[in-house]
N, C-alpha and C positions, 0 to 999 in steps of 0.2 A: 373734705366734704363729710357731712354727717351720714352715718349709716342708718337706713330706714327700710322698712318692709316695702316691697313692690306692690303696686296695685294688682288686683286679681286678673284684669285683662292682660297685663304684661306677663304675669306668671303663666297664664294659659298659652301664651305665644312661645315662651322660651323654655318651659319645663322640658328638660331633656332626660329626666330620670338619671341624673348623674350618679354614677356608681364608682366608689373607690375600690378598685379591684386588685391593687398591687402597691408595693412601696414606691414604685416609680410614679404612680398617680398622686400619691401623697406629696412627694417632693415637687412634682410639677405644679400642683395647686398652690403650695406654700411659696414657692419661688416666684410664681406669677404675682401673688399678692405683694411680695416684697418689692418687686420691680414697679408695681403700680404705686407703691408708697415712696417712690423716687429713691430707693436705696442704691448706693454705689459700692457697697461692701456686703457680701452675703457669705455666711459661714454655715455649712451643712455638716452635721454629725450623724453618722449612721451606726447603729448598734444592731447588726443583723441577728445575732443569737437572742437578743432581748426583744426583738421586734419593736425597736424604738428609733425614732427619727426626731432630730431637733434642727430647726432652721432659725438662724439669728440674722438680723439685718439692722442697718443704721438708718432706716427710712423715717418717715414722718411720725410713725407711731399712732396710737389710738387713745382718745380720751376715755374716761370711765364710762360715759354714756354709750359710746360705741362698743366698748368691751362687753357691756351687758346684753347687747342684741346681735353681735356679729355672728354667733353660731346658730341663730335661729334661721329657719328655712326662708330662702328668697329675701335675704337681708343684705343690702349692698349700698355702697356710696358712689357707685360708678354709673348707674343709670337711674332715672326717676320716672320716666314716662314711656309711652309707646313710641314716640318720635325718636327717643334716644337710641332705640334698637338699630336705627339706620345711620347712626353716627358713633359707632363704637370706637373709642380711642384708647381703651384700656385692654389689658390682657384678660382679666376676669370681669364678669359683669352679671352673671346669673344669680349670685348670692347663695349658691348651693354648696360650695367647696367645704367650708368649715363645718357646716351642719352634717354633711355626708361623712366627714372624718370623725366627728363626734359619735356617730352611730356605730362605727366599727372599731373604735379605739378610745383610750383615755386621752382627753384633750385638755391641755393647759396652755394659757397664753399669758405672757408677761409683757407689758408694753408701757412705754412712756411717750407721750405726745410731745412734739417740739413746741407745742403751744402751752405746755404745762411745765414750769420750771421747778416745781417743788418735788414731786415724786412720781413713781409709776405704780402700776397695779398688777397683781398676779391673780388670775381667775381660773378656776377649774370648772368644767362643764359636765352636765349629765349627758347620757346618750341621746336625750331629746333636744340637746342644745341649750338647756336652761342652766342658770348659775348654780353651782354646787357649793363653791367657796370662793371668797374674795378677800385678799389681803393687800396691804401696801407693800411696795417693793422698791428698793433703792437700786435702780438700773439707769443706764444711759438712755438717751433718746433712741427710740427704735422699738423693735418687737422681737421677742423670742417665743417661738411656738414649739411645744414639745408634744409629740404623739407617742404614747406608750401602749404596750400590749396590743399591737395592731392585729386585728382579726382574732383576738382571743375569744370573742363571743361568736365567731363564725369559723369553727375548725375545718369545715369542708372547704371553704374558700382558701384558708391558709395552706391546707394540705395539697391543694390543686396548683399552688404556685410552683414555678420552676425552682431549680437549685439556687442556693444563695449567691454563688458566683455569677450566675446568669442575671439575677436581680440587680446585683451591683453593677454589672456591665450595662444594664438598661439605664440605671441612674447616671452613670458616667456619660453615656451617649446623650441623655437628656440635657445634662449640664453643658456639655460641649455645644450642643445646638443652641441653647439659650445664650451662651456666652458669645457665639458668633453674631447673634441678633442684637446683643447689648454689649459692645466691646468696651465701654467705659467702666464696667463693673469689675471689681475684684472678687474672685471666687476662691474660697478655701474649703476643702472637703476633707473630713476625717472619717476614718473607719475604726471603731472601738478606741477612740481617743488618740489614734495614730495618724499622722498626716498621710493622706492618700494622694491627692494631687492639688495643684494650685494653678489658677489662670490669672496672669497679670493683666491689668487694664491697658487699653490703647485707645487711640483716637479713631481707629478703623478696624474692620475685621481682617485687613491685610496682615496684621501682626498677631492676630488671635489664631488664625488657622495653623501656622507652624507650631504653635504650642500644643495643638491637638494632633496633627499629623507630624510626628517627630522626624520622619524621613524627608519632609519638605522644608526647604529653606525659604525665607521670605524673598530671596532673589529669584526663586523658581516661580514666583507668582506675579501676576499683573493685576493691579487694582485700578478701578475706574468708577467714577461717580458722575452720573449724567442727570441733569434736570430736564424734565419733559413737560410740555404743556398738557394739562389735564384734558382728556378727550371729550369730557362732557361739561356742559355749562350749569348743571344742577348741583354742583358742589358748593354749598353755602355753609356759612357758620363754621368754617375751618380756619386754622391758623395759616396754612400754606395754600397758595394758589397754583402751585405746580407739583407734579409728582417727581420722585427721585428714584433712580436705579443705582444701587451700589453693587458692583460686580467684582468678584475676586476669582480669577481663573488661573489654573496651573498652566504655564506655558507648555505647549505640546512637545516641544523639543527637549524638555527637561523633566517633566513629571506627568505620569498618567497612572491609571489603575487597571488591575486585571478584572475587576468587577464594577458594575454600575452601582457603586455604593457611596460615591462622594459627589453626587449632583444634588445640592441642597438648595431649597427655595424657601424664602421667608417673605411674609407680607405684613407690613406694619408691626414689626417687632416679634412676630411669632412664626415658627417653622411650620410649613404646611406641606401637604402632598397634592400635586397636580400633574397628572400624567401628560397633559397637553404641553405644559411649560417645560417639563423634563425632556420630552421628545424634541422640543424646539432647541434646547441646549445641546442635546446629543447630535442632532442634525447639523447644527452650526459648526461642530467640530469634525464634520465629515471630511475625509481626505487630508486631515492634518495629524491624525494619530495612527500609530501602527495598527495592523490588523488585530482584532480581538482586544483592543485596549480602549479604555473609557476615560473621559475627562475628570479633572478635579475642578469643581466649580461651585461657588456660593453666590447666590443671587438674592438680593434683598430689595424688594419693591415697596416703596413707601408712597402711598397714594391717598386720594380722598376717601375718607371712611364711608361715604354714601355709595361708593362703587363696590362695596364688599358686603356680603351677607355671611355672617359667622354662624348662622344657625343650622348649618347642614349636618354637623356632627357634634356630639357632646364634648369631645376633647378639643374642638375648634381646630382640628388638623386639616379639615376639608372646607373649602369655601366656594361660594358663587362669586366670580369675578366678572364684572361687566367689561365689555369690549375686549374679549380674550384675544381676538385676532390682532388688535392694535398692539397689545402688550407683547405678543409673539414677535411681531415685526420689530418692535423696539429692542427686545432682548437680542434678537439676531444681529441687529445693527451694532449693539453695544459689544457683543462678543467679537464681531469682525473688527471693530475699532480697537479692542483690547489686544488682539493678536497682531496688529500692525507693528512695524518696527519704526520708531521715531526717536528723535533725540530727547523728547520729553518723557518717553517711557522706557528708555534704556536703563537697565539696572547697572550698577557699578560693581566692579570686582567680582565678575562671574566665575572665572576659572583661574587657577594658578598652575595648571598642567604645563609641562614642558612641550614646546612645539614639536620637538623631535619624536616624542611618543605618538603624537597624532599622525605625523607623516608616515610612520612605519605602518599605519593602518590603511594605507592606500589600497583600494580594491583592485582586483585583477583586471588587466587591460582587456577590453572587449575586442571581439573579432568582427563586430558589425561594421558596416560601412559608415562613414562619417558624413554628416551634413554640417558644414561649417556655419558658424554664426555669422549673421550679416555684418559686413564691415562698417556700415553706417546706418543710422536710423535717426529719424526726427526725434529730438530729445525735448521732453517737457521741461519746464522750469522747476527749480527746487521747490517753490511754493506749491506747484501742482502736485508734486509727489507727496509732500508732507512727511517725508522720511529723512533719515540721517543721510548726509552727503558722504558718498564713498568714492575713493579714487583708487583705481587699479594700479599697483606698483610692480607686481611680479607674479610669476607662476611657479608653483612648487610641484616637482615631479609630474608636470603636465596634467595635474589633477586638481590642485587647489589654487584658487585665485587669492593672492594676498591683497587685501583692500585696506587702505588707510582712511581713518576718519579723525575727527577732532579729539576724541577721547581714547584713541588706541588704534588697534588694527583687528581685522577679521580675517579668518581663513574660510573661504567660500568654496564648497565643492561644486565644480563647474557643471557636472552632468545633472545633478538633481536640482540645482538652481535653474538651469535651462529647462528641465523637465517641468518644474512648477510653472514657468512662463508659458510653455506650449500647452500644458493641460488647461490652464485658464483661458487661453485663446480658443482651444477646442470647445470648451464649455460655452463660450460666447458665440463662436462661429463654427459649428459642426456642419461641414458641407460635404455632401456626396456628389461626385462628378462622374460623368460618363468617360469611359476609357476608349481612346481611339483604337487601340488593339486590346482585345480581351485577354485576361490572364487565365491560363489553363491550370486548373488544380486537379490533382490525382487522388483517387481513393479516399474521398470524403464520406463520412458516415451520414446517415439521414439527419441525425441531430446536428451535425456540423453545418449541413446545408441550411437547415431551419434557422440556426443561429445567425448565419450571415444574412438571411432574409429579414430576420427580426431587427437587425442593425440598419436596414434600409438598402442593402446592396442588391443589385440585380444579378441573379445567377440562374443558369439553365444547364441542362444536360448537353454535353458536347460529344459524347461517345461512351463506350463501355468504361466505367469507372473514371470518367473524365467530366469535368464541369467547367463551363466558361463563365468567368466573373466579368461583367460588362460595366460595372461601376465600383468605385472605391472612395474612401475618405481622401479629400484633396491632398492632405499632408502626406499620406502614404503613396499616393499615385505618382508622386515626383521622385520616389526612391527606387533604386535598382533592386532592392530586396522586397518589393511590394508583395510578391507571392508568398514569401515567408511570413510577412506581417499578417496577411489575410488568413493564413492557416492558424496563426496564433490567436486571431480574433474569433475564429470558428470554434475554439474550444470552450466557449461559454462565457457567461457574464452579461450584465445589462449594458446599457449605453454608456454609463459612467465608467464602468470597467474597461470598455473598449477605448474610451477617451484616454484613460490612464495608460493603457498598453500602447496606444498610438504615440502619446507624448514621450513615454519612456524610450521607445524605439527610435523616435525622431530626434531626441535630444543629443547634443554634442557629447561624444564619449570621453571618458577619462583616458588619458594617454594622448590626447590631441593637443598639439602645440598651437597656442593662441598668441596673437599679437596683442599689444596693449590696447589697441582700438577694439579688438574683438572682446577682450576681457571687460573693458569698460561698458561695451554694449550689453553684455550679459548682465552685468551689475545693474545697469540702468533699467533694463527690462524687468529683472527680478524684483527690484525695489518697488515697482509699480503694481505687483500682484496683490491680490486681496488677502492671501494667507502666506506671507513670505517666510515663515519660520520653518516649515517642514515641506517635504515633497509630498505628492499625492499618496505615497505609501506610508507616510508618517515618519520618515527619517529626517533628522535635523539637517539643515542646509548649511549653517555656519557655526563657527566657533569664535567666540568673542574673547579677545585678549585686551582688557582695558588698561589704560595708562597706569591706573592705581595698582593693578596687579603686577605690571611690569616693573614699576618702581619698587614695589615691595620685594619682588624676586631678586632684583639686582642691588637691593639695599641702598638705593640712592638717597634715602632719607636719614641714613646714619650720620652721626657727628664723627668727623675724622678722628678726633682724639679718643673718643669712646670705642670706636671700632677697632682701634689698635691697642686697646688696653691701657691707655694713658690716664 
């Protein structure tokens, strides 16, 4: 589309006083322009000591008429009228970026349009965005933008910038984020003509994230793409009639973070900040991660442009999103679906560790009383589960259930699998019942008494340093060690913490001998849970030994002659 100046009424609405305040801002604006030009290969060269940045792309390029006006203020080919502001489909649209760069640096653009087969043009601009020099250039289709002597005319701004290493880190982070949003693009980044890093293209962000987080393998991730009906009927003049959620999550039994630094959210191709959506993601991982651990999650929401207002922040990193509660619900459902275990989502060749090494790690046997698993239970059909079919075949060290499936076998830790089952039952049916005979507790502090009352238990003074508890959680009331369990609950925590403690105490203990029927019952119950990968404390419940891994370990794919050196 042709570049032209925006009408005054549109300028007044979107003028954001855009300021190029760092090399990161320069790279961001130039990369967004390259992506808007449909580039699928972008090369970025950084010369920190020279304050020089060059961005090359193989996009559509610009004709000579566009090159003459592209650096003028509020000149853009991405919107034309007031109505276009509510249907933003591009990354840039204000027409300020190149003009702002020209004001703080020497700007040169070489471009050849895909519409012009003859030659390209090289243009240098004044600080006011006017043409200083124009010459013909023999270049391939695309655009090369060179920014030199950045902030040379603003020494105070240059001196206020952080150290060079910090600036380079910011550029790297920016490119990583953009690459996640646009996985089909090849990225090559150079520092002082030396290759710095490269990101190879892919069909989805699932294979981009491991290139960014080197400690994460693609089998540690679960990817999901869902199409969702647009919640409003006023979405007109758009190419798609449905919204799409692309989700890449780190499986909580395999990867997580010490800090809340890898919960990333993008909307329509641009990374944004939204505390409400971030909190929704973190909450959805509750009781699936270890304590003080945070998820790895990339969420890309692609929806109707008319549902988004990009004019909240000059960098377009903050937005107004209509129907926020609707999207929060959809995101939570998507994460729950991604964390399920099904034949469709099972990764292959997860582990190659020897089984014997795992067995040696069996935890110490408990001294708690045992509540046996029920011997029979009404079983739903396989279709109702929507999960991989498991068959109990053995018990190892009275701790691990060996379960067979079509693609290999699993080792399931019986205690924490049963703990997950009981915890979710307690979440759904937390019931406090009256006790026929009150339980007498001794030497409780005032805080402990208040804690039991906060959990809904009926407790009253029974004598000197004695208290009578006349109600208890139903699951605990049936246990012989109910008094010990109540003391444990009195030490603090909210209702959720109490449910976790109750489930942990009530779950079948490691060291308990189980029949095949009992093992199968635990497997069937566990498969039906909402978050079957980890226990409420965040520990992994199962170890997968896929058929492909077993075949590789035992070398079943070797050719007999070759394996014997013939």
